[in-house]
N, C-alpha and C positions, 0 to 999 in steps of 0.2 A: 606441369608446373616445375620451374627450375628452382632447385634449392638455393637458399640465400648465399652461401659461400661461392657457389658457381657464378651467380649473378655479379657478386662483388669482384671476382677475378676477371670476368668479362669486361666490366666497367673499368678496372685498372688497366687491362690490356688496351682498351681504346683511348685511354687518357693521353699517352704520348702522341697518338695520331691526331687527336683533337688539338693538342698544344702546337704541334708542328703546323697543322693547317692554319691555325690562328696566327702564328708568327709569319708564315708565308704570306698571308693576306696583308698583314701590317707592312712587311717589307715591300711587297708588290705595290701597295698603295703609296708608300713613301717614295719609291723610286720611279714611279710612272709619272707621266705628265710632261709638260713643256719645261725643259731646264732653263729657258730664258726667263721664266717667271719667278725664279728663285730671288728672294729679296736681297738687297745689298744694304748693309748698315752705313755705307759710305756715301750714298746718294745725298747730295746737298752739303757735303763736307769737303774740306780741302784735300787735295791729293796728299798721300803720305809723303813725308820727307824722304828723299832718296838721291843718291848720286851713283849712277851706273857707268862703268867704263864702256868704251866702244868694243865691238867684237874685235878680238885680236887680229891684227894684220888686215884690217879692212879700212877702206877710206871713208867710212860712214861714221859721223860723230856719235859719241855716247849720249846719255840722256840723264837729266836731273829734274827734280821737282820744280826748280826755278824756270826751266824751259817751258813749263806748262802754264806759266803766269805771264805770258807775253802780250796779252790782249786779244789774241786770236784763238778761235775755237781749235782745240786739238782733239784728235782721235787717237787713242792709245790702244794698240793691238798687242795682246800677249800671245806669243807664238813659239813654236819650236820646230826644228827640222824633222824630228821623230814623230810629229803629230800628223796623222793622216788627214783629219778634217782641216788642218791648216793649209794643206796642199789644195784642198777643194775650194777654200775661200780666197786663195791667193789672186786669181784673176779679178775678183771683185775689189780687192785692195789695190791692185794696179789701176783700175778705173777710178777708185776713190782718190788716189793720189794725184789725179789730174785736176781735181777741184782746187780753185784758187782761194776759196773762202775758208778752208780748213787746213790744218797741218797734220799729216799722218805720221805718227812715230810708233816705234815698236819696242817691246820688251821681250828679249829672247830668253826663254825660260829653260834653265838646266840643260844647256846644249854645249856641245864641243864647238869651238870656234870654226874648225875646218868644215864641220857639217853645216853650220849656219851659213858660212860663205858659199858652200856648194849649193845649198838650197836656193839662196838668192841669185847665184850665178846661173842656175838652171831655169828658175821660174820668173826671174825679174826682181828688181829692187825698188819697191814703192816708197820706202820710208825716208823721211827727212833726217831722222836720227834713230839709232837703236842702242838701247842699253843692254849690256850682257849681264843677265841675272844668273850667274853661274851656280850659286847655291840655292836659288829659289826664294830667298828671304824677302826680297822686295815684292815678288809676286804674292806671297802670303800676306804681306802688309796691305796689299791692294784688295784683300778679301777674295782672291781668285780661287775658284773651284777646280780649275784645270785650264787646258788650252784647247782651242782658242777662246779668248774672251776679249771683248772690245768695249772701251769706255769713251764717252763723250765728255770732254772737259771744257768748261767755259773759259773765257779769256783771263779770268782771275784765278784760275787753278782749282775751281770747284767741280767735283764730279757730278754730272747731271744725268747720266744714263749709263747702264751697263747691259751689254748683250752677251749672253753665255752661249757658246757654240759657234759654228761657222756662219759667216755672213753669206747671204745669197743675193742675187740681183733683186728678188722680190722684197727681201728685208730692206735692202738699200733704198729702194724707191718708195717703200712704205714707212714702217715704224722708224727706221734709222734716220731717214731724211726728215721726218717730222720732229724727231728729237734734236737733230742738229739745228733746225729752225727755231725750236723752243729755246735752245741754249743761246742762239744769236739774239733773241729778244731779251734775254736776261742781262746780257753784257754786250754792248755795242761792239761790233767787229771793227778792228782797225784796217 
């Protein structure tokens, strides 16, 4: 039979291990799962007001919130040259840019102009306009968790869908295509 003080010391010695295991479980559960399922408080709301300049020394126009209220469905892709997954999704964006029923635009997040230009020069330039969000403030206003993220905006400038993470061909022909069609039903496309 173990004396009472020895049992108490043994229990106190196990306490940090139990606490650590509990915290590890909570963090694992909170960080696991599909990041595209994270909710967005901006769905169904107007895009945040912003006016971003063009990428310095590029021939691509900048982007404003007013550009997203043109009557046409817009797809806004938040990206950066330093983002590995952005490179993976870029061929998908090149294909998406060929669609005539939407307008693909970008927000370049916390990037150096020369790096952004090199990225587009190497991989191709799919965007009708790109706003340079040098300090990341606009990206934060959009409720972005990181890059890449892609939003579907209806013709009146209302955010209808948000995809977190890189787009893939499967997502483009499945969920994303369905969400573009839903946005078209809400506001007739010009």
